[in-house]
N, C-alpha and C positions, 0 to 999 in steps of 0.2 A: 695227380697224373689220371689223365682220361682212360679210361676202362674200354678193352677192346669191346668189339661188338660180336656176339654168339648168335647165329641167324639158326632157329630150329624149326625143322618141318615137324607137322601132327600126325598124318597117316604113315602107318609102317615104320615112324621114328619114334615118336614119344608114346603112341598109342595103336591099338588095331581098333578097328570098329566093324560090325555089319547092320544093315538095317531089315527089320521087321522079317526076323527069322532067316535071312539069307546069310547063311554060315562061310565064313571065309577059312580057309586051309592054316590060317596063322594062328588061329585059336583051336585050341582041343574041343572037339563038340560037350558039353554039358557045363564048360567051365562058366560059373556065374559072371556077369558083367560086373566093373566098378562103377559104371553109373548108366543112365538112359539120358538121352536128350531127346526133346519132341521138336521137329521145326516143319515148316510147311515149304512145300519145294513146287512151283509150279501148281498152285492150289491144292495141292495136295499133301495132308499130313502124313509125316514119315517118322519112327522113331528108331533112334538108333543104339544099340547097345555097345558101349566102349570099354575097352580093356585096356588098362594104363600098362604100359612097360615095367615089370619090375623096380621098384627103387625111385621112381621116377620124381616122386615129390623129395627124395632126398637129394637125387643129381639136381634136379632144379633149385633147390635152397643151396646148395654146394656153389653150384657154379654162377648164380647171380651175386655171389660175393666177389667174383672176380671178373665176370664180364656184365656187360648191357644184354639182356635177353630181348630178342626180337622174334616173334613168330612169322612165320612165310610160310604159307600154304597154299597149294594149286586148288583146295577146296572151295567150294561156296562160303561167302562171308555168313550166311544165315545158320550155318553148321559150325565153322571155324571158330565162331565168336563163340559160342557154347562150351566147345571143348576146351578152349582156352581160359573161359571164365571158371570151369571146373577144374583144370591144371593149376592155376594161380592160387584157388580158394582163397582169395583176399588177401593175398600178401603183396600185391601190386608189382609183382617182379615180371608179368608178362603185359604191359600194358602197349608195346608196340605191336602191331599186326597189321598184317599183308596178306590178301587173299587172293582168289583167281583174276578178281578183276586188274589186278595190279603185275599179271602174269604177261607173256607173250605168248601167242599161239605158233609155234612153229616144229616141225618135222613130225606131226601130228601128235605131238604133246604141249605141257605147257611150261614155259620155260621163266624161271625166276630174274628179274633183273634187279639186280643186287644195288647198283648205283640209285636204286629210288631210297635205297636206305640209308647208305652214307656215299659221297663221291670219293673218298678215299677208300679204295678196296682193300688196301693191305690193313686196314682196321677190323676188316671183317673175318669171320671163321663161319662156316656153314656145317652143321648136321642134318644131313638129308640122305634117307636111304636110293633117291633117286639122281644117280649122276648127272642123267640128262636135264635134269630140274635146273641146274644151275652152269651148263654147257658154256654160256657169255661170260662166266667166271676166269679171269686170267689165271694160269698156271705160271707159276715162277720157280 
């Protein structure tokens, strides 16, 4: 039997991040990051401190047994790829990835087109902190 698909958002769902000293209210000041990534955005080097949600590694290991996992983030690919690579940690469970260029811009934000992942939307579950990100996903 084919597994259902679980679409996972990154920022504010699986991780919290901030860049170059800009602290966000989701992370207690002084909390050490789980990992740091360095990327170049618009020809400028940017360093992100990333805080994984507690037990995210265990969560991914368990749900990957039940679902085909897909990362779908409104973040830029240069950033999202590094974060997904760190979360995957060589396990090969986060190989399917969609980024900002796969989103559509409407209502002042990015909307994730889940039909890009699979035409049968009844086989898709999504875990995302932002309901607006999947507003095109039909509710039944």
